[in-house]
C-alpha positions in Angstrom: 71.9 -39.1 -68.6 73.6 -42.3 -66.3 76.4 -39.6 -64.6 73.4 -37.6 -63.9 71.2 -40.5 -62.2 74.8 -41.2 -60.6 74.7 -37.2 -58.3 72.9 -38.0 -54.6 71.4 -35.0 -52.6 73.3 -34.8 -50.1 71.7 -32.9 -46.9 74.0 -33.1 -44.0 77.7 -33.7 -44.1 77.8 -37.4 -42.3 74.8 -38.9 -44.0 74.0 -39.6 -47.6 70.7 -40.3 -48.7 70.1 -43.5 -50.9 68.0 -42.3 -54.0 64.7 -43.5 -54.6 63.5 -46.3 -57.7 66.6 -46.1 -59.1 66.9 -43.0 -60.0 69.3 -40.3 -57.5 68.8 -36.2 -57.2 71.4 -34.2 -60.1 71.8 -30.8 -58.1 74.8 -29.6 -56.5 76.1 -31.1 -53.4 76.0 -29.0 -50.8 79.9 -29.9 -48.7 79.5 -26.8 -46.3 80.7 -28.6 -42.7 78.2 -28.1 -39.9 79.0 -25.8 -37.4 80.6 -26.7 -33.7 77.9 -28.7 -31.6 75.4 -29.5 -34.5 73.5 -26.0 -34.4 73.9 -23.8 -37.8 72.3 -21.0 -38.5 69.7 -18.9 -40.3 70.7 -17.9 -43.5 72.9 -21.6 -43.1 69.4 -23.3 -43.4 67.9 -20.6 -46.1 70.9 -21.2 -48.4 70.4 -25.3 -48.1 67.0 -24.8 -49.0 67.9 -23.4 -51.8 70.6 -25.4 -53.4 67.8 -28.1 -52.1 65.2 -27.0 -54.3 68.0 -26.9 -57.4 68.5 -30.0 -57.4 65.4 -32.0 -57.6 64.5 -29.1 -60.8 67.5 -29.8 -62.5 66.5 -33.6 -61.8 63.1 -33.1 -63.1 64.1 -31.8 -66.1 66.8 -34.5 -67.3 64.3 -36.7 -66.3 61.7 -35.1 -69.0 64.5 -35.0 -71.5 65.1 -38.8 -71.6 61.5 -39.6 -71.9 61.7 -37.3 -74.6 65.0 -38.8 -76.2 63.0 -42.4 -75.9 60.3 -41.0 -77.7 62.0 -40.0 -80.6 64.3 -43.6 -81.5 61.9 -45.7 -83.5 61.3 -49.5 -81.8 64.0 -52.0 -83.8 62.2 -54.2 -86.6 59.2 -51.5 -86.8 60.6 -50.0 -90.1 59.3 -46.1 -90.0 56.6 -46.7 -88.3 56.9 -44.5 -84.6 57.2 -47.2 -81.3 54.4 -46.6 -78.7 55.5 -44.9 -76.2 56.5 -46.3 -72.7 54.9 -45.2 -69.8 55.9 -42.2 -68.1 57.9 -42.9 -64.9 57.2 -41.4 -61.1 60.0 -38.9 -61.2 60.8 -38.8 -57.2 60.9 -36.5 -55.4 63.9 -36.1 -53.0 62.8 -36.1 -48.9 65.9 -33.3 -47.2 67.1 -35.5 -44.1 67.3 -32.8 -40.9 70.6 -33.0 -39.4 70.4 -35.3 -36.9 69.6 -33.9 -33.2 72.1 -33.9 -30.6 72.5 -35.3 -27.3 70.6 -33.7 -24.6 72.7 -31.8 -21.8 71.3 -30.3 -18.4 70.6 -26.8 -18.0 70.9 -24.9 -15.3 66.9 -25.2 -14.9 66.5 -29.1 -14.7 69.1 -28.7 -11.6 66.9 -25.6 -10.3 63.9 -27.8 -10.5 65.4 -30.6 -9.1 66.9 -29.4 -6.5 63.7 -27.6 -5.4 62.2 -31.2 -5.7 64.5 -32.1 -2.8 64.0 -29.0 -0.5 60.2 -28.9 -0.8 58.7 -32.5 -1.3 62.6 -35.4 -0.1 63.3 -33.5 2.8 59.5 -32.2 3.8 59.1 -36.3 3.9 61.4 -38.0 5.5 61.8 -35.1 8.4 58.4 -35.5 8.9 58.1 -39.4 9.2 61.7 -39.3 10.6 59.7 -37.2 14.1 55.9 -39.5 12.9 58.0 -42.6 13.6 61.0 -41.9 16.4 59.9 -38.9 18.1 55.8 -38.6 18.1 54.3 -40.5 21.1 51.5 -42.6 21.4 48.0 -41.4 22.2 45.0 -43.3 23.9 41.4 -42.7 22.6 37.8 -42.9 24.8 35.1 -43.3 22.9 31.6 -42.2 24.7 28.0 -41.5 22.5 25.6 -40.0 24.9 21.9 -37.8 24.4 19.2 -35.4 25.5 16.0 -36.5 25.9 13.2 -34.5 26.9 9.9 -35.7 29.4 6.8 -36.0 27.7 3.8 -37.3 30.0 1.4 -35.2 31.1 1.1 -34.3 34.8 -2.3 -34.2 36.4 -2.5 -30.8 36.2 -2.1 -30.0 32.7 -5.2 -32.3 31.6 -6.7 -29.5 33.6 -5.5 -27.1 30.7 -4.3 -24.9 33.6 -0.8 -25.4 32.9 1.8 -25.2 30.0 4.3 -27.5 29.6 7.9 -27.1 30.7 9.8 -28.6 28.9 10.6 -25.7 26.5 12.9 -26.2 23.5 13.5 -29.6 21.3 15.9 -32.0 21.4 18.1 -29.8 18.7 18.8 -26.5 20.4 19.3 -28.7 23.8 22.2 -30.6 21.8 23.4 -27.2 20.4 24.0 -25.8 23.5 25.5 -29.0 25.0 28.1 -29.4 22.0 28.7 -25.6 23.0 29.7 -26.5 25.8 31.5 -29.4 26.3 34.1 -27.2 23.8 33.8 -23.9 26.2 36.2 -22.6 28.3 34.1 -23.2 31.4 34.2 -27.0 31.5 37.8 -26.7 30.8 38.4 -25.2 34.0 36.0 -27.3 36.1 38.5 -30.5 34.7 40.9 -28.5 35.1 40.3 -28.3 38.5 39.0 -31.9 38.8 41.5 -34.0 37.2 44.7 -31.1 36.5 44.1 -31.8 32.8 48.0 -29.6 32.3 49.4 -33.1 34.1 47.9 -35.5 32.3 48.8 -34.0 28.8 52.7 -33.4 30.0 53.0 -37.1 30.6 54.7 -36.8 26.7 57.9 -34.8 26.6 57.3 -31.4 25.0 61.4 -31.3 24.5 60.7 -35.1 22.8 57.8 -34.6 20.6 56.9 -30.7 21.0 54.2 -31.0 18.3 51.6 -33.1 20.0 52.9 -32.5 23.8 51.0 -30.0 26.1 53.4 -27.2 26.9 53.2 -26.0 30.7 51.6 -24.2 32.2 50.0 -21.7 29.8 47.3 -20.3 29.9 43.2 -20.9 30.5 42.4 -20.1 26.7 46.0 -21.7 25.2 44.3 -25.3 27.5 41.6 -24.3 25.6 43.4 -24.6 22.3 44.8 -27.5 23.5 41.5 -29.0 24.6 39.3 -28.9 21.6 42.9 -30.6 19.5 42.5 -33.1 22.0 38.8 -32.9 22.3 36.5 -33.7 19.3 32.9 -33.7 19.9 30.2 -33.9 16.9 26.6 -33.4 17.4 24.3 -34.0 15.4 20.7 -32.1 15.8 18.1 -34.4 13.5 18.5 -37.0 16.5 20.1 -35.2 19.2 22.9 -37.6 19.8 26.6 -36.3 20.6 29.7 -38.5 20.0 32.7 -37.9 21.8 36.5 -39.1 21.6 38.8 -37.6 23.7 42.7 -38.5 23.3 44.8 -38.7 25.8 49.4 -40.1 26.7 47.4 -42.7 29.0 43.9 -44.5 28.7 42.9 -44.2 32.3 43.4 -40.3 31.7 41.7 -40.6 28.4 39.2 -42.9 30.2 38.9 -40.2 33.0 38.1 -37.3 31.0 35.5 -38.3 29.4 33.6 -39.6 32.1 34.0 -36.2 33.6 32.9 -34.5 30.5 29.5 -36.6 30.8 29.0 -36.4 34.1 29.3 -32.2 33.8 27.4 -32.6 31.0 24.4 -34.1 33.4 25.2 -31.4 35.7 25.1 -28.6 32.9 21.4 -30.4 31.4 20.1 -30.4 34.8 20.8 -27.1 35.6 19.1 -26.2 32.7 15.7 -27.9 33.9 15.8 -27.2 37.7 16.3 -22.6 36.4 14.1 -23.6 33.6 11.4 -25.4 36.7 12.3 -22.7 39.1 11.2 -19.9 36.9 8.0 -21.1 36.1 7.4 -21.8 39.9 8.5 -18.7 40.9 5.8 -17.0 37.6 2.8 -19.5 39.5 3.7 -18.1 43.2 4.3 -14.4 41.6 0.4 -15.2 40.5 -0.8 -15.8 43.2 0.0 -13.1 45.5 -1.1 -11.3 42.9 -4.1 -13.0 43.3 -4.0 -13.7 47.5 -4.0 -9.7 47.4 -6.5 -9.3 45.3 -8.8 -11.3 47.0 -8.3 -9.4 50.3 -9.0 -5.9 48.8 -12.6 -7.1 47.7 -13.2 -8.5 51.1 -12.0 -6.0 52.8 -14.0 -3.2 50.8 -17.4 -5.2 51.1 -16.9 -5.3 55.1 -16.2 -1.8 55.2 -19.4 -1.3 53.0 -21.8 -4.0 55.2 -20.2 -1.8 58.6 -20.9 2.1 57.0 -24.4 0.9 55.8 -25.4 -1.5 58.5 -26.5 -3.9 55.9 -25.3 -7.2 55.1 -26.4 -7.3 51.9 -28.3 -5.3 50.0 -30.2 -7.1 47.5 -31.6 -9.0 49.7 -32.9 -6.0 52.1 -34.6 -4.8 48.5 -36.5 -8.0 47.9 -37.8 -7.8 51.3 -38.9 -4.1 50.9 -40.5 -4.4 47.6 -42.3 -7.8 49.2 -43.9 -5.6 51.9 -44.7 -2.7 49.6 -46.6 -5.4 47.7 -48.0 -6.5 50.8 -49.2 -3.4 51.3 -50.8 -2.2 47.7 -53.1 -5.0 47.4 -54.1 -4.8 51.3 -55.3 -1.6 49.8 -57.2 -2.8 46.8 -58.6 -4.8 49.6 -60.1 -2.0 52.1 -61.0 0.1 48.8 -63.1 -2.3 47.4 -65.0 -3.3 51.0 -65.0 1.1 51.2 -67.0 1.2 48.0 -69.6 -1.7 49.2 -69.7 0.7 52.1 -70.5 3.3 49.6 -73.7 1.8 48.3 -75.1 -0.6 51.0 -74.8 1.4 54.0 -75.8 5.7 55.1 -72.8 8.2 54.7 -72.4 8.5 58.3 -71.8 4.9 59.1 -68.9 5.1 61.1 -68.3 1.4 59.1 -67.0 4.5 56.3 -65.1 6.3 57.9 -62.9 2.8 59.8 -62.5 2.4 56.0 -61.4 5.3 54.7 -59.2 6.4 57.8 -57.3 3.0 56.9 -57.0 3.6 53.4 -55.0 6.7 54.2 -53.0 4.7 57.3 -52.1 2.2 54.2 -51.5 4.4 51.0 -49.0 7.0 54.1 -47.5 3.3 54.4 -46.9 2.7 50.7 -45.5 6.2 50.7 -43.0 5.9 53.4 -41.9 2.2 52.1 -42.0 3.4 48.5 -39.5 6.9 49.2 -37.5 3.8 51.3 -37.0 2.3 48.5 -35.8 5.2 46.6 -38.9 4.6 43.7 -41.2 7.8 44.9 -42.1 11.2 43.3 -42.5 13.0 46.1 -39.3 12.5 47.9 -35.9 14.7 46.5 -34.1 13.1 43.9 -30.9 12.7 46.2 -33.4 10.7 49.0 -35.2 9.0 45.8 -31.3 7.5 44.6 -29.9 6.9 48.6 -30.7 3.3 48.4 -30.4 2.6 44.6 -26.5 3.7 44.5 -25.6 1.5 47.2 -27.4 -1.4 46.0 -24.9 -0.8 42.7 -21.9 -0.2 44.7 -22.5 -3.7 46.3 -23.5 -5.6 42.9 -20.2 -3.9 41.9 -18.6 -5.0 45.4 -20.0 -8.7 44.8 -18.5 -8.0 41.1 -14.6 -7.7 41.9 -15.3 -10.6 45.0 -16.1 -13.4 43.2 -13.6 -12.4 40.6 -11.4 -12.4 42.8 -11.9 -15.8 44.1 -12.0 -17.3 40.7 -8.8 -15.5 40.0 -7.5 -16.9 43.4 -8.8 -20.4 42.6 -6.8 -21.0 39.1 -3.6 -19.1 40.5 -3.8 -21.6 43.3 -4.1 -24.1 40.7 -1.9 -23.6 38.5 1.0 -22.9 41.4 0.5 -25.9 42.4 1.2 -27.2 38.8 4.0 -26.1 38.8 5.7 -27.4 42.6 4.5 -31.1 40.5 6.6 -30.7 37.9 8.7 -29.3 39.7 9.6 -32.5 41.5 10.5 -34.4 38.8 13.1 -34.6 35.9 11.8 -33.7 32.6 15.4 -33.4 30.4 18.4 -35.9 31.5 20.8 -37.2 29.6 21.7 -40.7 28.2 24.3 -42.8 27.1 24.0 -45.6 24.5 28.2 -45.8 24.7 29.2 -45.2 27.8 33.4 -44.2 28.0 35.2 -46.8 26.3 38.9 -47.9 27.8 41.8 -48.2 24.8 43.6 -50.8 24.6 46.1 -50.0 22.1 47.2 -46.7 20.8 45.1 -44.7 17.7 47.1 -42.1 17.4 49.3 -40.4 15.5 48.3 -42.5 12.4 51.7 -42.4 11.2 51.5 -44.2 7.7 48.2 -41.5 7.2 50.2 -38.6 7.6 53.2 -39.2 6.1 51.1 -40.2 2.5 49.2 -37.2 3.2 52.4 -34.9 4.1 54.3 -36.2 0.6 51.4 -36.4 -1.3 50.6 -32.5 -0.3 54.7 -31.6 -1.2 54.6 -33.5 -3.7 51.0 -31.2 -4.9 53.4 -28.0 -4.1 56.4 -28.7 -5.8 54.8 -29.5 -8.8 52.7 -26.1 -9.1 55.5 -25.1 -8.1 57.5 -25.1 -11.1 54.1 -25.3 -14.0 53.7 -22.0 -12.4 57.8 -20.8 -13.1 57.6 -22.7 -16.3 54.5 -20.7 -16.9 56.5 -17.1 -16.1 59.8 -18.2 -18.3 57.3 -19.0 -21.4 56.1 -15.6 -21.5 59.4 -14.2 -21.2 
């Protein structure tokens, strides 16, 4: 039993495990030397596991035999009386010890990762830092902020309700138009002709600073692209405000460009307002000319009618004829009354009766003639009866056209006068709440921020590439 306790479980060639609770396994000892480099094959590791399991089994069996022998021996001083079995001793289970890990060695993939870190992170970071701090030219910025305002006060003619407001378009649409104009090629060409932008932006030698300097001469498209890099415009359509930032290699050049942009923007807004007012005035002038022609034609028709029919106002003539006819009918009624009285009081051969009868006949003939003149006699032909009525209807038609032409002419004249008065006012204009400023120190390029961003993005790109490479290698 002592020999079994002295045996140890050897799981490594260079290390002997210590027994637990004063007890050791009595299994066979694996004295197989480890391979060079400490790497065992799968068969050797399986043999070692089987040997360790057999050693643990033998140790448990030996411990159980020792326990049975102790229970069979009587205790001293008790005679034949058996002794009480002592508490069983826990059987220790040996824990196999793995062979020690060998020191880590650099693999080819580790060298590739280090090389990629140098190429993708360190070199770009160092090159950009060297360029920004030694080659990049200083740039000065000029700031300005302005907005578009519209004239909202109505004129005296607008209060009459005959002239529409000429302040078409909201401040938001005007702001978007001005934003597009500042970034347009047309404005670049105008300011280039005024200030020579190619000379201004080529102050930095392109051979020294090829990234930020302008490469003259270039086409107008190249100049416009560079313009959009050096001129930053931010428009707020809600408030109608525009923030402008102009960069140049000299503070005076940046200030001159900002002022030129403000002046050209004012001219553009004024030109839009003038074109809008000209359109409104032109339409009012065309309407006035049309009304004048219509009124002239109506008056000519009235004059031609009067000359043809020898009537100044057929309506008045008709009223006079009706008055004559009414008086003749009254006279006829009075004469008939007198004739009836004479016939009742005088003999039939009385000359007064004959005279009254002749008077009645004359009045009736005159009434018939007057009725024929007015076209209301039933005895006259139809053409003669409707002649005066047709003249009266034609005259009324011409009079209505003349009246309408006069009213249309009056409205067109009022609209034209209102449009002319509105054209004398400036309805939209630009106001600068921050005039163009002159820089005293260079703010661009922001070397610290650019260097940090370049290093960060290079590091992120390198880490992503390495992760993708290891993911592909693990899948293989």
